[in-house]
N, C-alpha and C positions, 0 to 999 in steps of 0.2 A: 197434153198436147193442145186441147181446146183452149186453155187459158193463154197459151202462147199465141195461138192464132187470133184470139180476141184482142190481145195486146197489140199485135201487128196491125189489125184492122183499125183499132182506136188511134194508134200512133200515126198511121197513114192518113186517116181522116183529119187529125189535128194538123199534120204538116201541110196537107193540101189546102185546108181552110186558112192556114196562117200565111200562105204565099199569095193568095188571091187578093189583089188590091181592091179597096172599097172607095167608091166616090162619096165624098161628103159635100155638103152645102154650107159649111161653117162660115165661109167668107161672105155668104149672102145675108147673114144675120147681123143686124146692128143692134146691140143690146140696149142702146139708149132710146131708140125710136120704135123699134119693132117689138111686138109681144113675144114672149119666150116661145121657142118652137116646141111642138108636142113631142112626147117621148117616142122614139123609134121602136117599131116592133121587130120581131125576128124576120118577118116577111119583108119589111122595108130594108133591113140589112142585107138579106140575101138578094133582093132586087137591085141593090146598089153595087154588087160585085160585078166585075167585068174581067174578061180573060184577054190578056195581051199575048203576043207571040212568045215572049220569054217566059211568061207564066205557064203557057201550054207546054213548052218544052220542059220546064221544071216539074210540072205535074206528071208528065210522062216518065221522067226520070225517077220520081218518087214511087210511082206505080210499078216501074220495072224492078227497083230494088225491093219493094215490098213483096212483089210476086216471087222473086228469087228467095227471099227469106221464108215466105210461106211455103214454097216448094221444099226447101230444106227442112223446115219444121215437120211438114206432112210426111216426108220420107224418113224421118226419125234421125237425121244427122245432127240436129241441134236440140 
């Protein structure tokens, strides 16, 4: 049962992070004139994420489905 719940948590986290839009500044970089941008860190990536209304609703839906699946797994029905 623990491996199923671990799978549910991992899949839920992957789905949530995949639906969150990330702001980029790629249009601000001119490869001819500007020096190349520095590599982004994980902190920069997480700081560039933003939540829209549609994203919040989608995350709530993902969490609801994951909660239902986790409940069914914990009760032993799956």
